[in-house]
C-alpha positions in Angstrom: 27.9 -9.4 8.7 27.1 -6.7 6.2 27.9 -3.0 6.5 26.1 -0.1 5.1 24.0 3.0 5.7 20.4 3.4 6.7 18.0 6.1 7.7 16.9 6.0 11.3 15.5 8.3 14.0 16.2 8.2 17.8 13.0 10.1 18.5 9.6 10.6 16.9 9.0 13.9 15.0 9.1 15.4 11.5 11.3 13.5 9.1 13.6 16.4 8.4 14.2 16.8 12.1 14.6 13.2 13.3 15.8 11.0 10.5 19.6 10.7 10.1 21.9 8.5 8.0 23.9 6.1 10.1 26.4 3.3 9.5 24.9 0.0 10.5 25.8 -3.7 10.6 23.3 -6.4 9.5 24.0 -9.8 11.0 23.0 -13.0 9.2 19.2 -13.4 9.2 17.3 -15.5 11.7 14.7 -18.1 10.6 11.8 -16.5 8.8 13.8 -13.6 7.4 16.0 -12.9 4.4 18.7 -10.3 4.1 18.7 -8.3 0.8 20.8 -5.7 -0.8 18.2 -3.0 -1.4 17.6 -1.9 -4.9 14.5 0.3 -4.3 12.0 0.9 -1.5 8.4 2.0 -1.5 7.0 5.1 0.1 3.6 5.7 1.6 1.7 7.7 4.2 2.5 5.0 6.9 6.2 6.0 6.6 5.4 9.6 7.6 3.0 8.5 10.4 5.5 6.0 11.9 8.2 8.7 11.9 5.9 11.0 13.7 4.9 8.3 16.2 1.3 8.4 14.9 1.1 4.9 13.2 -1.4 2.8 15.2 0.3 -0.1 17.0 3.9 1.3 16.6 5.3 3.1 19.6 8.8 1.6 19.7 12.0 3.6 19.2 14.3 4.0 17.3 12.1 4.5 14.3 13.2 2.9 11.1 10.7 3.6 8.2 10.4 1.7 5.0 7.7 -1.1 4.9 8.6 -2.7 1.6 11.6 -3.2 -0.7 12.9 -4.8 -3.8 16.3 -6.3 -3.4 18.8 -9.1 -4.2 19.1 -11.8 -1.6 22.5 -11.8 0.0 21.9 -14.2 3.0 19.3 -16.8 4.0 18.8 -19.0 7.0 19.0 -22.8 6.7 16.0 -24.3 5.1 14.9 -21.1 3.3 12.8 -21.4 0.1 14.9 -18.6 -1.4 18.5 -18.5 -2.5 21.3 -16.0 -2.6 21.0 -14.0 -5.8 17.2 -14.1 -6.0 15.6 -10.8 -6.8 12.7 -10.5 -4.4 10.0 -8.0 -3.2 8.9 -8.2 0.4 7.9 -6.5 3.6 10.4 -5.5 6.2 10.2 -5.9 10.0 10.0 -2.1 10.3 8.1 -2.3 13.6 11.2 -3.9 15.2 13.5 -1.1 14.1 14.6 -2.7 10.8 13.0 -0.8 8.0 13.8 -0.6 4.3 15.5 2.7 3.9 19.0 1.3 4.0 21.6 -0.2 1.7 20.5 -3.6 3.2 17.3 -4.7 4.7 15.6 -7.8 6.2 12.4 -9.0 4.7 9.9 -11.4 6.2 10.1 -14.6 4.1 6.4 -15.3 4.6 5.6 -11.9 3.0 8.2 -12.1 0.2 7.9 -13.2 -3.4 10.1 -13.4 -6.4 9.9 -10.4 -8.7 8.2 -11.1 -12.1 10.9 -10.9 -14.8 9.3 -7.9 -16.6 9.1 -5.8 -13.4 11.5 -2.9 -12.9 13.1 -2.6 -9.4 10.8 0.4 -8.8 7.6 -1.5 -9.7 8.7 -4.4 -7.5 9.5 -2.0 -4.6 6.0 -0.6 -4.5 4.1 -3.8 -5.1 3.8 -5.8 -1.9 2.1 -3.5 0.7 -0.5 -2.0 -1.7 -1.5 -5.2 -3.5 -1.4 -7.4 -0.3 -3.8 -4.9 1.3 -6.0 -4.7 -1.8 -6.1 -8.5 -1.9 -7.0 -8.7 1.8 -9.8 -6.2 1.2 -11.2 -7.1 -2.2 -10.7 -10.9 -2.1 -10.7 -12.0 1.5 -12.8 -9.4 3.5 -15.3 -7.9 1.1 -15.0 -10.2 -1.9 -15.6 -8.5 -5.3 -17.4 -10.3 -8.1 -17.3 -9.6 -11.8 -19.6 -6.8 -12.8 -19.8 -5.2 -9.4 -19.0 -1.5 -8.8 -16.1 -0.6 -6.6 -15.7 3.0 -5.4 -12.1 3.8 -4.5 -11.5 6.7 -2.1 -8.0 8.2 -2.3 -7.8 6.6 -5.6 -4.5 8.3 -6.8 -2.6 7.4 -3.6 -0.3 4.5 -3.0 -3.1 2.3 -1.7 -5.8 3.5 -4.1 -3.9 2.8 -7.3 -3.4 -0.8 -6.4 -7.0 -1.2 -5.5 -8.0 0.1 -8.9 -5.7 -2.4 -10.6 -6.8 -5.4 -8.6 -10.5 -4.5 -8.8 -10.2 -4.3 -12.6 -8.4 -7.7 -12.7 -11.3 -9.1 -10.7 -13.8 -7.9 -13.4 -15.3 -4.9 -11.5 -16.3 -1.5 -12.7 -14.2 1.1 -10.9 -15.1 4.6 -9.9 -12.1 6.6 -8.7 -12.5 9.4 -6.2 -9.7 11.9 -5.9 -9.1 15.6 -5.3 -7.9 16.9 -8.6 -8.4 16.4 -12.3 -4.7 15.5 -12.6 -5.1 12.7 -10.2 -8.3 11.5 -11.9 -6.5 11.5 -15.2 -3.8 9.3 -13.7 -6.5 6.9 -12.4 -8.1 6.7 -15.8 -4.7 5.8 -17.4 -4.3 2.9 -15.0 -7.8 1.5 -15.5 -10.5 3.4 -13.6 -13.7 3.5 -15.6 -15.0 6.7 -14.1 -13.7 9.5 -11.9 -15.2 11.9 -9.4 -13.5 15.0 -8.0 -14.6 15.1 -4.4 -13.7 18.8 -4.2 -16.1 19.9 -6.8 -18.8 17.2 -7.0 -21.4 15.5 -4.7 -19.8 12.1 -4.5 -22.9 10.2 -3.7 -24.9 11.9 -6.4 -22.3 11.2 -9.0 -22.1 7.5 -7.9 -25.9 7.3 -8.1 -25.9 8.8 -11.6 -23.1 6.4 -12.8 -24.9 3.3 -11.4 -28.5 4.1 -12.5 -29.4 4.8 -8.9 -28.1 1.5 -7.5 -24.9 2.8 -5.8 -21.5 1.2 -5.2 -21.3 -2.5 -4.2 -18.0 -1.9 -2.4 -16.4 1.3 -1.1 -12.6 0.9 -0.6 -11.9 3.5 1.9 -8.2 4.6 2.4 -9.2 8.1 3.6 -11.9 8.0 6.3 -13.2 11.1 7.9 -15.7 13.4 6.2 -15.1 12.1 2.7 -15.9 8.5 3.6 -19.1 9.7 5.4 -20.1 11.5 2.2 -19.4 8.4 0.1 -21.4 6.2 2.3 -24.5 8.0 1.1 -23.8 6.3 -2.2 -23.4 2.7 -1.1 -25.7 0.1 -2.6 -28.2 -2.0 -0.7 -26.2 -4.9 0.7 -23.1 -3.0 -0.1 -19.8 -3.4 1.8 -17.4 -0.8 3.2 -13.7 -1.8 3.4 -12.0 0.3 6.1 -8.4 0.5 4.9 -6.9 3.7 6.2 -7.2 7.2 7.6 -5.4 9.5 5.2 -7.7 12.3 6.4 -6.4 11.9 10.0 -9.4 9.9 11.3 -11.3 6.8 10.5 -14.9 6.9 9.2 -17.5 7.2 11.9 -20.2 4.5 11.4 -23.8 4.9 12.4 -25.2 1.4 13.3 -28.8 2.6 12.8 -28.0 3.8 9.3 -26.2 0.5 8.6 -29.3 -1.4 9.8 -31.9 0.5 7.8 -29.9 0.7 4.6 -28.6 -2.9 4.9 -24.9 -2.3 4.4 -21.9 -3.7 6.3 -18.3 -2.7 7.1 -15.1 -4.7 7.5 -11.7 -3.8 8.7 -8.8 -4.5 6.3 -5.3 -5.4 7.6 -2.9 -7.5 5.6 -0.8 -8.5 8.6 -1.2 -11.3 11.1 -2.2 -13.9 8.5 -1.2 -17.5 8.7 1.6 -18.9 6.5 -0.9 -20.7 4.3 -3.0 -17.5 3.9 0.1 -15.5 3.0 1.2 -18.2 0.5 -2.2 -18.2 -1.2 -2.2 -14.5 -1.5 1.4 -14.3 -2.8 0.8 -17.0 -5.3 -2.4 -15.4 -6.7 -0.8 -11.9 -6.9 2.3 -13.2 -8.5 0.2 -15.0 -11.2 -1.7 -11.8 -11.9 1.5 -9.8 -12.1 3.3 -12.4 -14.2 0.6 -12.3 -16.9 0.6 -8.4 -16.7 -3.0 -8.2 -15.3 -1.7 -6.0 -12.5 1.4 -3.8 -12.1 2.6 -1.1 -9.7 1.5 2.3 -11.0 4.7 4.1 -10.2 4.5 7.9 -9.8 7.7 9.6 -8.8 11.1 8.0 -8.2 13.4 9.7 -5.7 17.0 9.3 -4.6 18.2 7.7 -1.4 19.7 10.9 0.0 16.2 12.6 -0.2 14.3 10.2 2.1 13.5 12.9 4.8 12.2 15.3 2.2 10.2 12.7 0.4 8.5 11.6 3.6 7.8 15.2 4.6 5.8 15.5 1.4 3.7 12.4 1.7 0.5 14.2 2.7 0.5 16.0 -0.7 2.4 13.5 -2.9 1.8 13.3 -6.7 -0.4 10.6 -8.1 0.9 7.0 -8.1 3.2 5.0 -6.0 6.3 6.9 -4.9 9.6 5.0 -4.8 13.1 5.5 -3.4 15.9 4.3 -5.6 18.6 2.8 -3.3 20.8 0.6 -5.6 22.8 1.8 -8.6 22.0 5.4 -9.2 20.6 5.9 -5.6 
């Protein structure tokens, strides 16, 4: 049994109103889970949505945000592939009330991997969700080939920055779409070939100009809504739309007749619910890319453990890059 503090809410609502620090005990983990002492935890829009009770598929209380962590393993079940003392990065069972914003956290062994030696705790804390989603989208659902053009919507956000990195590692040309020049500059630093400010430019026209009229082979859509509808006007013949998220508040609305006449397709992207073999393959490939420094978490801001409610409250207008909470030494 391990004792410590964690952030939890007994009701859904705004983070400042419903999240409170509480003393908690973590029993030894059951099969399929590890218990880690948390060093750092990732932050993304889903944390805000789950706290509000707006995350699709999550209606259970109490709410315990924090999808992903980096930590040191302190307890394992019999037969685990991991050992006490391993530094790992993994996904938490947050939907069951055991999120990552605590001094300890459970992680799902199937969705956990060792941390590459050159990664900081903060880079590891923000790796798994974004890159597992990007892998599901760009490798499994709408496979990207070398030389293709990938248009990333919400490119400076926690999902977009990992899509940029993975698309570049796959040999694609990346066009980043974001809402400010500051965000586009960040995207360029982490590898985007081109940038389009959707607040000042016609996205489809810019994509057409950048691709000699051909359009984007893949649109990686983390935003949905009106922006995704505008971007679809710039999709290539036989292009593919990867539906990843709804940062705008709504998913993109598809017109089957338009899809038919312009010969493009759409696929939903969800990194959960995979088989153990599928997870193992994805984890192995991503670890290899990370280990040889082909991909890394583009960390934006790092915050303190005491500031969790304030950080989540600002998720809808967060600075570029992956935000991280430091929980271990210094947190």
